[in-house]
VOGU-3710 file (C-alpha; in Angstrom, 3 decimals, decimal comma):
1> mktiaivatg> -39,614/-100,871/15,425  -36,257/-99,498/15,154  -33,470/-99,806/17,725  -31,739/-97,254/19,104  -28,520/-97,522/21,030  -27,727/-94,632/23,692  -24,062/-94,745/25,119  -23,984/-92,685/28,144  -20,818/-90,832/29,441  -22,491/-88,415/31,967
11> gtiagrgqig> -22,279/-84,696/31,619  -25,144/-82,185/32,021  -27,806/-84,659/30,482  -27,179/-86,748/33,310  -26,813/-83,991/36,406  -28,921/-83,617/39,330  -29,714/-80,285/41,204  -32,094/-78,075/42,301  -33,878/-76,031/39,561  -32,305/-72,391/39,993
21> ravayhagem> -29,523/-73,122/41,884  -26,086/-73,741/40,040  -24,311/-74,356/42,912  -26,457/-77,503/43,806  -26,116/-78,817/40,526  -23,442/-81,702/40,211  -23,507/-83,121/36,291  -22,826/-87,098/35,372  -25,106/-88,309/38,576  -27,987/-90,235/37,015
31> dvneiiqsip> -27,171/-93,410/35,026  -28,812/-93,700/31,216  -31,634/-96,162/32,981  -32,906/-93,274/35,139  -32,693/-90,724/32,131  -34,482/-93,314/29,985  -37,045/-93,823/32,493  -37,667/-89,875/32,711  -38,748/-89,788/29,147  -41,625/-92,693/28,972
41> mlnqvahike> -42,742/-92,118/25,560  -39,157/-92,921/24,281  -39,978/-96,896/24,211  -43,155/-96,169/22,296  -40,757/-94,689/19,691  -37,924/-97,147/19,348  -36,414/-100,473/20,951  -33,595/-98,372/23,270  -30,685/-100,170/24,290  -28,515/-98,325/26,457
51> yqlmnvdsne> -24,937/-98,364/27,491  -23,616/-96,838/30,341  -19,641/-96,360/29,533  -18,851/-94,003/32,105  -20,407/-91,089/34,186  -18,574/-88,187/34,310  -18,329/-84,178/33,819  -17,557/-83,157/30,488  -14,471/-81,177/31,937  -13,140/-84,704/33,434
61> mtpqkwlila> -13,336/-86,077/29,566  -9,230/-86,845/28,460  -8,262/-88,004/25,290  -8,120/-91,585/26,953  -11,907/-91,691/27,224  -12,538/-90,026/23,911  -10,823/-93,544/22,961  -12,636/-95,302/25,050  -15,725/-94,288/23,703  -14,639/-94,331/20,133
71> kklmnllnkm> -13,820/-97,881/20,576  -17,522/-98,622/22,063  -18,856/-96,621/19,182  -17,147/-98,614/16,556  -18,331/-101,903/17,941  -21,409/-101,082/18,331  -21,482/-99,928/14,199  -19,778/-103,078/13,564  -22,133/-105,532/15,290  -24,859/-103,346/13,238
81> ilmvll> -23,356/-104,042/9,814  -23,070/-107,859/10,690  -26,810/-107,776/11,481  -27,577/-106,021/8,268  -25,671/-108,352/6,331  -26,542/-111,475/8,038
//
């Protein structure tokens, strides 16, 4: 079974609110585990590794946060490359 890494940063997909009411909607409130648990068949498709890097609204993303995300992704890719080579 394949492994999929999910690096969560929050945003719209991690939001909570009442259906049809944008006023009550708040982005970046759910963590990655809650999102994965809401899709039970996901674990049948692949082994999921989740990383909650941050949980912010997309409007709160800054160049510094993009750099944090880029470093995390590079670290994960380097680990994957090492696993393939070994």
